[in-house]
N, C-alpha and C positions, 0 to 999 in steps of 0.2 A: 504494500500500500504506500508506504513512505518512499520506497524506491521509485515507484512510478511518478509520484508527485515531484520528487527531486529531479528525475530525468526529464520530465516535461518542462520544469522550470529552467533547467540547463539548456534544453533545446531552444526555448524561447530566447534566453539571454544570448545564445550563440548567434541569433539573427540580428541582434543589435550591434551597431558600430562600436568598436573598441573604445573610441573617445567617449561615447555616451556611458559605457560601463564604468570608465575611469571617473568621469564627472559625478556619476551617481555615488560611487564609493567615497569620493572627496566630500560630497555634500553630506552624506551620512556621518562620515568621520568628523565633520566640523560641528555637528550638533553636540553640545556639552554633555547631555545625558547619554547619548548613544556612543559617540567617539569611535576610535579606530577598532575597539574590541568588537562591537556589534557590526561595524562595516566589514571587518575581516570575516566574521562568521557568515554574514550575508553573501559576501563575495565568493567565499569558498563553496558554500552550498549552491550558489547560482552558477558555479562553473567558470568564474572569471579566473584567469591564470594567477597562480599564487604570488608571483613577483609583482604583478600589476596590482593585485589586491593589497598586498602589504604596503607598497609605495603610496598608493593614493588614500588608503584608509588612514595610515599614519600621517600623511600630509594634511589631511583634514583636521586631525587632532592637533597637529603642530600649529596650524594657522589659528585655530581657536585658542590655543595656549598663548600664542604671541599676543593676540588681541586682549586676552584676559590679563596678562602681565602688564601691558600698556595701560589698560583701564584701571587696574588695581594700583598702579604706580601714581596715577593722577590723584586718586583718592588718598593714598598713603602720604603723599607730599603735603597735603593740607592739614594733616594731624600733627599735633605737638606731642612729643614723647618725653616722659619723665626719666630720671636716672635709672630707676629700677627696671623699667621697660627696656631701656637701652642695653642694660646688662644681660637681661634675659634674651633679647634678640641677638646679641653678640654670641652667646652660647649656641643658640639655635643655628645661626649662620655658620658657625665653625663646625658643628657636628651633625646637625639634624636635617638640613634641607633635602639633600638627595635621598636619605633614608625615609623621611616623612613623605616625600613625593612618591617614591617607589611603593611603599606600603599603602599609602593613601590612595594610590591609583587603582588599587583593586576594589576599594570600597566607595570612593567618591570620585567624581569626574576629575581628570587631570587638570582641565582648564579651570574648574572651580577651586581646586587646591592652589593653583598658580595665582588666581585672583586674590584669594584670601592671604596667601603668603606675601605677595607683593604689596597689597593694601596695608598689611601689618608692618611694612617697612623693611622686610628682609631684602637681601642683596638680589636685585632683579636679574642679574646675569646668571647667578647660580640657580635661581628659581626657574629661569627659562631653559637653561641647559638640562637641569634635572627633569623638567617637564617633557622636553624633547626625548631624552633617553627613556623615560617612563612610557611615553606614548609609543615609541618604536618597540620597546620590550613587550608591552602588553599586546600590541597588534601582532607581532611575530608569534608570541605564545598562543594566542587564540587561533591564529591561522594554522599553526602546526597541530593544535588539538583538533580543530575542525577537519583538517585533512586526514588525520588519523581516524577520526570518527566516521568520516565518509568512506574510508577504505573498509572499515568493519561493516558498515551498513550496506554498502553497494557491492 
């Protein structure tokens, strides 16, 4: 039953131009709640080539993360921070941004994490780099899991 549904979906997607497939994955990847994870899953199930799926699904999340960091930075620049908050943020910057982004990327949207971190005044470069690495890691992980699951199902 599921095999027929997946094969029909893949047959339909094969009729679409490759550019349209890529733009669809980019659009899904740019939605903060869906991100590259869901885009990778949809792309793999729909039969889009894995490399194309990973590149465009991750690119959508990266674009959303860049926008979130820029927007959060504008908000964060308007706030005044006390001495205690500066000390806490210095510790988080030193040890916690990449780990928080990687772990948080499994539970909360990468772009939402990036927005909150940059609005809090954390180093925007580290937040952005951590967001990009997390987006690519999550997208590749989901694409590989989806490819393995499809091999088992089909």
